C-alpha positions in Angstrom: 148.8 -60.1 176.5 145.4 -61.5 175.6 142.9 -59.0 174.4 139.2 -59.2 173.9 137.4 -58.0 170.8 135.4 -54.9 171.6 132.0 -55.5 173.1 128.8 -54.3 171.5 127.5 -51.1 173.1 124.0 -51.5 174.5 121.4 -48.9 173.5 121.6 -45.7 175.5 123.2 -42.3 175.9 127.0 -41.9 176.0 129.7 -39.2 176.1 132.5 -39.7 173.6 135.8 -38.1 174.4 138.8 -37.6 172.1 142.1 -36.5 173.6 144.8 -35.4 171.2 147.6 -32.9 171.5 146.6 -31.8 175.0 143.0 -31.1 173.8 139.9 -32.9 174.9 136.9 -32.8 172.7 133.7 -34.5 173.7 130.1 -35.0 172.4 127.0 -36.8 173.4 125.7 -39.6 171.3 122.6 -41.8 171.5 122.9 -45.4 170.5 119.5 -46.7 169.3 118.4 -50.3 169.4 118.4 -52.0 166.0 114.6 -52.0 165.1 114.9 -55.5 163.7 115.9 -56.8 167.1 113.0 -57.4 169.4 114.7 -57.6 172.8 113.9 -55.8 176.1 116.5 -53.6 177.8 117.1 -56.2 180.4 118.6 -58.6 177.8 121.1 -56.0 176.8 121.9 -55.4 180.4 122.4 -59.1 181.1 124.6 -59.4 177.9 126.7 -56.4 178.9 127.1 -57.7 182.5 128.3 -61.1 181.3 130.7 -59.6 178.8 132.1 -57.3 181.4 132.6 -60.2 183.8 134.4 -62.2 181.0 136.7 -59.2 180.3 137.5 -58.8 184.0 138.4 -62.5 184.3 140.6 -62.3 181.2 142.3 -59.2 182.6 142.9 -61.1 185.8 144.3 -64.1 184.0 146.7 -61.7 182.2 147.8 -60.2 185.5 148.4 -63.7 187.0 150.3 -64.9 183.9 152.5 -61.8 184.0 153.2 -62.5 187.7 154.1 -66.1 187.0 156.4 -65.1 184.1 158.1 -62.5 186.4 158.6 -65.0 189.2 159.9 -67.7 186.9 162.4 -65.2 185.4 163.6 -64.1 188.8 163.7 -67.8 189.9 165.9 -68.8 186.9 168.3 -66.0 187.7 168.5 -67.0 191.3 169.0 -70.7 190.5 171.9 -69.8 188.2 173.7 -68.1 191.2 173.5 -71.0 193.7 174.3 -74.6 193.9 172.8 -75.1 197.4 170.9 -78.5 196.9 168.0 -77.5 199.1 167.4 -74.2 197.4 167.8 -75.8 193.9 165.3 -78.6 194.8 162.7 -76.2 196.3 163.3 -73.7 193.4 162.9 -76.3 190.7 159.8 -77.7 192.3 158.2 -74.2 192.5 159.2 -73.4 189.0 157.7 -76.6 187.7 154.4 -75.9 189.5 154.4 -72.3 188.2 155.0 -73.5 184.6 152.2 -76.0 184.9 149.8 -73.3 186.1 150.9 -70.9 183.4 150.4 -73.6 180.7 146.8 -74.2 182.0 145.7 -70.6 181.8 147.6 -69.2 178.8 149.6 -70.5 175.8 153.3 -70.6 176.7 154.5 -71.0 173.1 153.4 -69.5 169.8 150.9 -71.7 168.0 151.3 -72.4 164.3 149.3 -74.3 161.7 147.9 -77.7 162.7 149.5 -77.5 166.2 146.6 -75.4 167.2 144.2 -78.3 166.4 146.2 -80.8 168.5 146.8 -78.7 171.6 144.2 -78.3 174.3 142.7 -74.8 174.6 144.0 -72.8 177.6 141.5 -71.2 180.0 142.0 -67.7 178.5 141.0 -69.2 175.1 137.7 -70.7 176.5 136.9 -67.2 178.0 137.6 -65.6 174.6 135.4 -68.1 172.9 132.6 -67.5 175.3 133.0 -63.7 174.9 132.7 -64.1 171.1 129.6 -66.3 171.6 127.8 -63.9 173.9 128.8 -60.7 172.0 126.2 -61.1 169.4 123.6 -58.6 167.8 120.7 -60.6 169.5 121.5 -60.0 173.2 119.9 -63.3 174.4 121.9 -65.2 177.0 121.1 -68.8 176.8 121.1 -71.4 179.6 124.2 -72.9 177.8 126.0 -69.6 177.9 125.2 -69.3 181.6 126.4 -72.9 182.3 129.6 -72.5 180.3 130.4 -69.2 182.0 129.7 -70.7 185.4 132.0 -73.7 184.7 134.9 -71.6 183.4 134.5 -69.0 186.2 134.6 -71.9 188.7 137.8 -73.3 187.1 139.4 -69.9 187.1 138.7 -69.6 190.9 140.3 -72.9 191.5 143.4 -72.1 189.3 143.7 -68.6 190.8 143.6 -70.1 194.4 146.4 -72.6 193.3 148.5 -69.6 191.9 147.9 -67.6 195.1 149.1 -70.5 197.2 152.2 -71.0 195.1 153.0 -67.3 195.2 152.3 -67.2 198.8 153.2 -70.1 200.9 155.6 -71.9 198.6 157.4 -68.8 197.6 157.7 -67.8 201.2 159.4 -71.2 201.9 161.9 -70.6 199.2 162.5 -67.0 200.3 163.2 -68.1 203.8 165.9 -70.5 202.4 167.4 -67.8 200.3 167.5 -65.2 203.1 169.1 -67.9 205.3 171.9 -68.2 202.8 172.2 -64.4 202.4 170.7 -64.5 198.9 168.2 -61.9 197.8 164.5 -62.9 198.1 162.3 -63.3 195.0 159.6 -60.7 195.0 156.3 -61.2 193.4 154.7 -58.3 191.5 152.3 -56.4 193.8 148.9 -58.1 193.8 146.5 -55.6 192.2 143.4 -57.1 193.5 141.2 -60.2 193.1 
């Protein structure tokens, strides 16, 4: 879904593996620090840690967006098969909340031209911008970088908790109604962590 640009490799020793045609080739490489950059190893470590955290959050956003899209697809199919007013009302309410959460965390429609300028950035966009901002040759993490990362991480924790509640409690309520009417339950994708 939403991919991050590759992160800079911090100075150190690495093993590079190439797998092709059933063969695995590997070699050792040593990445040296750019002699024009005066930065202690700890700065590279802090930069790498923040970049890895951002990448993990974006991967988590992608998983949750996929889960929401899967649920909304199942929900649309279920609502086409029933006219029960209670199921329809609960289903539409859940779909509306899921759509709102999806729209907060990822773009739900392709963006073209000036439309990008007028639409608010989604949470994933802010994480991607922060990744680009931190992924610089000079590994210094500023107080501003830490503050922005703290704010967007806090917002993601809030949004994720809301999604978990929708996929948990509110989906359970709908599924009880469906099963009571002998209709198949809507199943979320397995939660793969966080």
